[in-house]
N, C-alpha and C positions, 0 to 999 in steps of 0.2 A: 504494500500500500504506500502511496506517496501523498504527502501533504501539499496543498496549494497555499502559497504564501505571497504576500506583496511586501517588498522591501524598498525603502528609500536609502540612498547613500551617494557616495562620491566614487566615480570611476578611478581606481587606483593605478591601473596599468593601461598602456596603449592597447586597444583591442587587437587581438591576433586573429587574422583571417586565413583560412586554408580551404581549398577545394580538394576533396578526395579523388582518387582515381576513378571512382564511380560517379563523380559529378556532384556529390553532396557538399554544399557550402556550410562551413562551421566557423563561427566567430566566438572567441572567448575573451573574457576580461575579469579582473579581480574588482570586487566591490567592497568598499569600507562603509559600514553602516554604524555611525557613532550615535551614542545616546547622550542626552543632556538632562540634568535634573536640577531642581532648585534646592540649594543648601540653605536651610533656614538659619543655621548658626552663622554663616558668612553673609547671609542676605544677598546671595548672588547665584547665578547659574554656573554649574561646574560640569566639566566633561566626565562622563562615566565610561563604561567599557565600550570598545569598538568590536563589532562582529565582522568577520571577514568571510566573504563568499566568492566562489568561482562561478561566474555566470556563463552558461553555454547557450548559444543560439544556433538555429539550424535553418537551412533553405533560404527563403526570401527574407526572413527576419535577419539572418546572418548578413546578407548583402546590405540590407538597410542599416543595420547597426554599424558596420565598418565605414559606411559613408556618412553617418550622422553623429556618432558618439566619439568624444575625445576624452583623454585623460584629464581629470580635474573637474569634469562636469558633474552636476547633480542629476541623478536619474531615478526613475521609479521602475522597478522590475517586478513582474508577476510571473509565477511559474511553479513548477514542482520542486519541492525540497528533497534533496538526496543527501543522506549522511552515511558515510561508509568508513570503516576502519581500513588502514593500509599498513603494510609491513614490508620492509626490505632488510637487507643484511645488517645495516647499522642502526636503523631507526624504525619507529612505528608511530602512527598518529591517526588523526581523524580528518577526513576531507568533508567539507560542507559545501555542497554545490546546488545551484539553481538551474534547472533546465527551463529556460525562459519561454513563455508564451507571448509576452509583450515586453517591450522596453521603450521608455520615452523620457524626455527631459522633464525634470521636476520644476513646474512653473512657479513654485514658491521662490525659486532662486533666479529665474531668467525668463525671457520671452523667447519664442521661437517661431519660425515660419514653416508651415507644413508644405511639402511638395509631394504630390502623388508619385509613387515609384513605378517605373516600368517593370513589367514581369521579367523575371530572369529567363534567359534563353532556354527554350524547351520545357518551360515550367508546366504547361498544360497539355500540349499536343505532342511533345517529344521532338518537335522541330524548332530550330532557332526562330525567335520572333523577329519580325522586320519592323523597323521604326516607321511610324505613320508619317505620311507625307504632310508637311505643314500646309494648312489652308491659307489662301491669300487673305490677309486681314482687310476688312471693310471699314471704312471710316464711319464712326457713329455720328448721328446727326444731333444728339442731345446728351446731356449729362446722365440721364436715366439709361440710355442705350449704352453709354460708356461703362456705367456701373454694371449693367447686365453682361456686357462683353467681358469685363474684367472678372466677374464672378464665374462665368463659364470657362474662361481660360485657366483659372486657378484651381479648377476641380472642386470648387465649393469652399476653399479655404482661403479666406482673405483676412489679413490683419488690419487692425485700425491704422489710420494714417500715421499716428505717432508711435506705432510699435516698431521696435528694432530688435535685432539679435544681440542680447547682452548676457554675458556670463559673469557671475560674481565669483571672485576668488575667496576661498574661506581661510 
């Protein structure tokens, strides 16, 4: 049995992306999930324990993560928790892993702009996908038509005019 969890934290390593000989895309990274608590004696917030996870992503999610996530960014990860013991000649320990179903930026710490991803080659049909031919843009005749055209071109994801991509260092 596996437990489904959602964890917020900071990407601690540069995501590592590989494609196996069978074509399976895999991206992994380490996630540091720190806890803070209010110390009444000191009347201030203090750092508590940090939990460390290895996050593994597969297929289209793996392609999207390697294009979107960088070391030092705050993210939210949801997926299946796997805890396993390991042993080698010199050491033994416990590995705590998350097989991610979804990964995204934690909007508590930044803003982001979403861009619909193209399907990975051969994703559905087994054949490489061909890029769509761009349509000739038509000039909108009113601000309402411009807004509708912008909405259609963005795939339904439009930021406010004052939104920008900002990442806060912690």
